[in-house]
N, C-alpha and C positions, 0 to 999 in steps of 0.2 A: 432176724434181719434177712433181707433178700435183695435180688437185683438183676437187671440187665437193661439195655437201653432201648429207646423207642425204635421200631423198625423203620428203615429208610423207605421213602416213597419208591414204588416200582421194584422193590427188592423183596423177595419172599420172606415171610416171617420165619424166625429161626427154627420153628418146629415144623415148617412146611417143606415138603420135598421139592427139589428143584425141577422146573420144567423148562426145557430149552427149546426155543422156537426160532423162526427165521429172524436174522438180524441180531441175535443175542450174543454172537461170538465176540470176545474181546479183541481189541485192536492194539495190544501192546501192554507193557507192564505198568503204565501209569494208571493209578486208581482213579475212578470217577469220584467227583465230590459227593459227599453224603450230607444228609440233613444233620443238624446238631446232635452230637452224642455226648453223653455224660458217663464217665466211668471213673472208678477209683482204683488205685493200686493198693493191694493189701500188703502192708508192711508189718503185719502183726508178729510174724516170727521173730524178726530182729528187734522190733519195738519191744516185744516182750522180753527179749534177752537184755535189753538195756534198761527197762523201766519197771518191770514187775519183779525185780530182785529185792524182795522185802525182808529176806532173812536177816536176823540180827536186830530188827527194830523192836522186837519184844512187845508189839502192840496187838494183842489178841483181838481187841474190839475193832481195830482197823481191818484186820484180816476178815473178820466176820462181816463187816460192812462191804468190803470189796467182793467177797463171795456172793453177796446178794446182788451185785451188779452184773455178774456173769450170766450169759445165756449159753446153753449147750444143746446139742442134738445127739441122740443115741444112734450113731451110724451103724455100729456093730449089730445091734438088735434088728434093725430094719433089713440089713443086707444078709444076715444069716451066715451060713457056712460055705455057700457057693462063691468063693472068692479065691484069689491067689494066696498062696501060703505066705506067712510072715517070713521075712528074711532071717537067716540064722547066722549072719556074718557080722552082727554088731551095728549094722546100718539102720537108718530109719527113713521113711518116706512120708512127707506131709503135703497134702493138697492145700494150697493157699489160694483163696478166692477174694477178689475185690467185688463189692456189690453196689448196685445202683438202684435204690428204691426211689419212689416218687412221692414219698410221704414225709411229714415232719421237716426236720432240718434239711434232709436230702432234696426235698422238692424245691426249696429255695436255691440250693446249690446247683441242682441238675437242670432246672428249667423243664419246660414241657409239661404235659398233662399227667395227672396222677391216674394212670390207667389200671392200677391195682396189680400189675404184673410184677414178677420177681425175676431179675435178670443178673447174670454174672458176666462181666466184660473183661476181667483180668484173671487169668488162671496160671498158676505156677506149681510145678512139682518140685518141692524142696527135698533134696536127698542129702541127708547128713551121713557122712562117711564114718566108718568105724573109728572110734577114738574121739569123735566130735571136734576135730581140728580143721576139717575141710568140708566144704559143701558144694554140691552141684545143683544148679537151678535150671529147669527146663520150662520155658514159657510156652503155653499152648495157645495159638492164635484162635480167637473167638470165631473167626470166619471160616475155619477149616470144615470142609464137608466130610461127615463121618457117617457110619452106621451106628445108631444109638441103640443100646440093648434095652430090653424091657426092664422096668424098674418099679419099685414101690416107694412111695414117699413116706415121710415120718407120721402122717395121719392115716396110713394104711391104704391110700389110694393107689390103684394099679395103673400103669401106663405101658401100652404096647411098644414094641420095638419100632424104630423108624429108620429108613435107609436114606442116605444122601441128604442129611440135614446138617445145619450148622452146629458146631460143637457146643455153643452156649445154650442151645435149646434144651440140653440136659437139665440145667438148673431151672430154667423157666418152666419146664414140664414137671419135674418131680423134686425140686429143691436140692438140698445138700446131699442127700442119700443117692439121688440119681446122678448127680455130678460125680460123686466118688465112684459109683459103679461104672460110669462111662469112662473115666480116666483109667480105672483098673482094666477095663476091657481093651482100651487102646494100647496100654503100656505092658500089661501082664504083670504089673507090680502091685503089691498090697499097699494101700495107703494106711499108714499106722495112725495118722492124726489128720484133723481137719481144722483149718483156721479161716475166719472170714471177718472182714471189716467193711464198713460202708463209707459213703461220701463224707458225712458230717464227722464221723469218727476220724477219718484220715486228716481232715483239715484241722480238727481240734488237737490231734496228736502233734502235728507239725508246729502249730502255734505254741503248745505247751513246751515243746522242746526248744523254743526260741528261734525256729527257722532252720533251714538246711542250706549250707553253702554249696553252690555249684558254679562251674565255669562253662559258659557256652562259647563254642568256637565260631559260631555264626549267629546272626540275628534270627530270632524265632518270633514270628508274628502270625497269629491265628485268631481271627475274630470269633470263630466258633467256640473256642475255649477261653476267650477273653485274655489271651496271653500276648504280651508285647515285650520281649526281652532283647535288648541289643547284645551284641557279642561282648563278652567280658565276664567278670566274677560277680555273683549276686548272692544275697541271703534271701531265700525264698520263704515267705510266710505260708500259712496253710492254703490260702486261696490261690496264690501263684503256683505253689507246688501241685495243687490239684489241677490247675490249668496245664502245667507241664506234662503230667503223666496221662492226660487225656487228649493232648493235642495230636493232630495227625496231618493237617493240611499245611502246616508251617514249615515242615522239614521233610527231607528224604523224598520218597515217591508218593507221599500222601496216603499211604496205606496203614493198616493196623500193624503191619510188621515193623514199620518205622517207629510207631508209637511204642511198641514192645522194646525196641532198642533204647528209647528214652527212659522207659520205666526201669529197665535193668540198670542203666547208668545212675538213675536217681536212688535206687535201692542201695547201690554201693556207696553213694555219697551219704545216705542216711546212716548206714551201718558205721561208716567212718566217724560221723559226728556223734552218734549215740555213745560210742566207746570213749569219747573225749570230753564229755560235758560234766563228768564228776557228780552223778546223781547221788551216790551214796554219801557224799559230804553235805547234801542239802536235803534233809528229811522232808521239809514242806514241799519242795518241788517234786521230790520223788513221790510223795503221796498224791499230789495233784495230777501228775502224769499217770500214775497207776490207777487213780480213780477214773480218769478219762478213758484209759485203755480198756479197763475191765467193763466199762459201760458200752463200749462200741465193738468189742470183739465177741464173736460167736465161735465156739469150739466144739469138738466132739466131746462126748461125756467123759472120756478118760482124762481130758484136760479141763474139765468143768469145775474146778475149784482153784482157789488162789495157790494153795500148796502144790497142787499138781502142775499148774502153769509155771509157778516159780521154779520148780525142779527142772522142768523142761527148758525154761529160759536160761537157767544157770548153765545147763549143758551146752548152750550155744555161745556162751561168752567168749570162748577162745577162737571163734571164727571171725576173721576180719576180711575186708575187701580183697586183700591179696590172696586169700584162701578160698575165694568163691569163684567158681567157673560157671558162667551164665551163657546159656544157648537158647535158641528157639527150636521147638520141635520141627524137624525138617519137612518143609512143604515147598510146593511150586505153585506159581500163579495158575489159576484155572483158565485155560484158553477159551472156554465157553462162557465165562462170566467174570468180568474184570473185578468184581466185588467179592470174589471167593478164592480160597486157596485149597489145594489138594494135598493130602498126605503123601510124602515121598517114603513109601513103606520100607523099602530096603534100608534106607539111611536111618529112618526112625528106629528100626529094629536094632541098629548099631547102638543108638542112644540108650534104649531100654535094656538091652543086653549088658551094656557096660555097667549101668546102675544096679542091675540085678546081681551082678558079681562084685559090686562095690568098687568098680574101677572108674577112672576118669573117662569122660566122654571123648572119644578120639576125634581129631580134627577132620578126619575123612568123613565123619557123619554129617557134617554141615557144609562141606565143600560143594559148590555148584547149586545150592538151594536158594530160595528166595530170601532176601534179607530186609528190604525196606529202605536201605540207603541212608540211614540216620546214625550209623555207628560213628562215635567220636564227636558228635555234636554237643553232648553234655558230658562233663567230667566232674569229679569231686572238686570242690572249691579249693583254691590254693591260699 
């Protein structure tokens, strides 16, 4: 599985270095409208926690079938030993990616041409604290300009380093392994696992779950994402949920940062709902959801079996919305290009240092940084 969205007109390709010329300076914090984008929120970590808990079913043939559904990539073999050390404090870090392919079911959902490119438009570092009772989530804006390290993809292709390019160019350049190496380079943290899901998988999972309840505090209308929600409480099916997590023009300042705030709110609503639907009392529904999840999730090879994924998921069961602290990697709007953001390094270092030592991210790390203006627009349904 792979993914990222079609480049906007007049905006450099994610893998292309930025060139600033006359008249290119931004004139404020409002983002310029972009061409239609399609992206998916990877909810595999907590979806797995709620739906791949098959222990006790005693159905060996079912496990065998579900194992055949899974796809995995050997991140450790590709990256070798030149990586940050594993944490020794009982915590874990997982890179969670949402993917946007232009083939199969995704082509219908995403629209646009099938250009054969692989792009990731949603990236989260999920930090599971020692004891697996709390989690910190750091969203990485796809439009952040970074220095991408040289990397090797899973087919052995080598890709040179690049300066001042968009964060999501890592995945489109070298796939999952390059994305992991880039995140490790930015954060200084070892990614213990990797999880990815795509458009069609996201929509199917939400539909299998029976929808997710959310409350919107204001109307959200965005023709680009085909979303038209009045203020109030809604049960979102897969298509509407997909529209919500990819919308940007209908809320906040119209930026990717505002969309990240919606995505984080939706994840909390999803976690809340998964923990309340009683899957273990409905074996058929449990199987249907597990079948869908294992067909649409791509993992690192350490999680590439149902038993491994089940063990990992079981370890997340105690983490509810109240125990999840979600932030966006500290960035500021790029004054030279209104469609890009720049890393606020000193504050980002506070985030990564806290997680390295298995501490909560301090409030000071995100004070005064760019936000997107969409906080509180979406909440868990009441």
